[in-house]
N, C-alpha and C positions, 0 to 999 in steps of 0.2 A: 595545395588545394584541399579543402575538406568538405565533407557533407555531413550535416547534423540534423537529427530528428529528435526533438524533445517537445513533448506536449505541455502547453500551459493553458490556463483559462483564457478564453477569447475575450478581448476587450470590446466595449460597446462602440458603436459607430461614433458617438459623440466624443468619446475619449480619443479615438484615433484621429478625429479632426482636430482636437485640441493639441495633439502631438505634432500636427503639421505633416501628416503622411501624404505622400505624392506631391508635395510642394518643393522638395529639395531637388537639386540637380547634381549630376555626376555621382561622386562618392557619398554625397549627402542625401541621395534619394532613398526613401523607404516606401515599399509597396503598401497598399491599403490593408491587405491581409497578409500576415506573416505565416511562414510555413508551420511554425509551432502553435499557431492558433487555428489551423485548418481542421475541419472535421475528418478529412481523409489523411490522417496523420501517417498512415502506412505508406503512402506514396508521396507525401509532401516532404520537401527537404530544403535546406539552405546550402547553396553552393557558392564558392568564391569566384568572383569575376576579377581576374588579374589585370584587366585593362582599366576598369573603373575603380579598382581597389575597394570593393565592397562586397557584402554578401547579397546574393540574389535569392528571393523566396519563390520557389516553384511548388505548385500544388499537385503535380502528377509527373509520372515518368515521361509522358508525352510532352509536357511543358519543358522538362529538362532536356529532352532530345532537341526540341525546336530551339531552345536557347543556345545550345552549342553550335547548331547549324548557322544561326544568325550571328553569333559572336565572331565566327571565323570569316564572315563576309566582309569584303573591302567596302561594300556599299553602305554598311551599317555604321552610323555615327553614335547612336545612343539606344539603349534598350531599357524600357521602364516596365516592370512587371506589376501586375495587380493594380492597374491604374484606375482610380475612382472615376465615376461618371457623376457630373453635377446633378444633384437630386431635383433641382427645379426644372432642369431641361428634361430629365427622365419623366417627371410628372407631366410635363406638357405633352411629351410624345405619347404617353399612356392615355391622356385625355383625348388626343386626336385619334388614336387608334381604338379607343374603347376598351383599353386594357385596365385591369385592376392596378392601382398605384402601389408599388412595392413599399413595404414598411421599413426596409433596410436599404442602405446605400449599395448600389451595384458597382462592380468593377469589371474591367476587361483584362484578359490574361496578359497580353503584351501590347505596349504602344512603342513602335519602332520608328526612329527618325533616321533617314538616310543622309548621306553626305551631300546630296543635291538639295536638301531641305524638305523633300517630300516625306510623308509619314504613312504608316500602315498600322491598323489595329488588328490584332489577331485573337480569335477565339479558338482555343485548342480543345479538340475532342479526341477520345481514344480511337474511334473508328467510325466508318460510315454507317454502321448498324445503329448508331444513336439516332439517326434520322429515319429509321425504319419503324413505322407505326406498329407493324406486326411482330416486332422483336420480342423475345421472351422477357426482356427487361421491363416491358410495359404491360405485361400480362396481368400482374397484380395491381399495378398502379397506372392505368391508362391515362390519367390526367397529367402524368409527368411528361408525356409527349407534347401535349399542348403548352405546358409550362416552358419546355425547351424552345419551341417555335416562338413563343412570345418573347422570351429572353433574347433570342438571337435577332428578332425583328427590332427590339428596342436598341440593342447595340448597333445594329446596322444603321438605323435612323439617326442615332446619336452621333456617330462618327461622320456620317455624311454631312451633318450640320456643321461640323468642324472642318470640312474640306479634307477629311482623312479617309483613305480607302479602308474597307473592312473586309477581312477574309476569315473564313473558317478553315482551320488546318486539322487534318486527321493524323494522329500519331502513327497509325498503321501505314500511312503513305510516306513517312519520313524514313530516311536511311539511318538506321541505328548504328551500323558499323562506322559510317562517316562521323556521326556525332561522338561515338565512343573514342575513336582515334583522336579527334580534336580535343576532347576532354582530357585525355591522357597527356597530350603534348602541352596543353595550356597550363598543366600543373608545373611546368618548367619555364613558364613565360618570363619569370624574373630570373635574371642572371645569377643572383645570389644562391640559387638552389642547384646550380650546375656543378657537378663534381667529377664526372667521368665522360667517356666518349658517348655512352648511351644517352645520358642526360643532355649532352651537347646536341645530339641529333634531335631530341624532343624540343629543345630551345629553338633550334634552327627551323624546324617545321612550324612551331608556334608563330614565329616571326616571318615565315615564308621565305627564308633564305635558301631552303632546299625544297624542291618540288617532288613529291611522291604521290602516287594514287592513294587517296585516303578513303575512298568510297567503295572499294571492292571487297576487301577482306581485312580482318584485324591485323595491324602491323606488328611484325615480330621485331621489336626494337633492338633487342640484344643481338640478334643475327644480323640485322641491317647495320648496326654499329660496327660489327667486325668486318663486314663486307665493304663498307664505305668509309673506313677509318681515315684514310688520307684526305678524302674529299671533305669529310666532316671537320677535321682539324683545320684545313685551309679555309673553309667557309666560316668557321667559328672565329678564327683570327680576323678575317675580313669584317665580320659582323661587329667585333669588338672595336676595330679601328673606326667604324662608321657610326658608332653610338653617339647620340646627342649628349 
């Protein structure tokens, strides 16, 4: 697994549409805004999704945390990041609401499809203080608060028209320990990277062949590998026999 942060000049919306962004499926999917095109290059990054076999572009640490929490869920069938919203529908919503029509194409942080066919669109914010009008962040630019509310209203209306639930997620509410443990284990999702007992443990956790509490504290994998060596070897052999 890798994480990459390299800034390049951002492409125009027209060029992105010509490239067919957000039209592909599975490993062919490409988000409308790539990490190396983001203004917040310090927190944006590309991460490897070992299940879809593609890079995923996240624009903040909160998005990264949410991604790994979603990726590990058995209910999640597909995750599409930076999903564009149809400009014509956005324009119609703005006219109905009396909002200024955006000059650029808008996108939603994540569109998640569940195994039962339902879907949820997520807007990811760092913390709840973003919706506090009296926050210091709006002291110099009070209009930014109104812009935030307008944008969230547009997203909510847009996805409701598509029969999709819309949720705002705060990074401060997410379990970062859980996400980090998952991220480490998913680095050994592919069997070809497994070389020793510790990496076998991570592989088994990634595939849920072994059940350990992932959400309470950072896992000490080397120590656990020593303590659970016999169980790990047995489960790893069993997992190998059951591979498709």
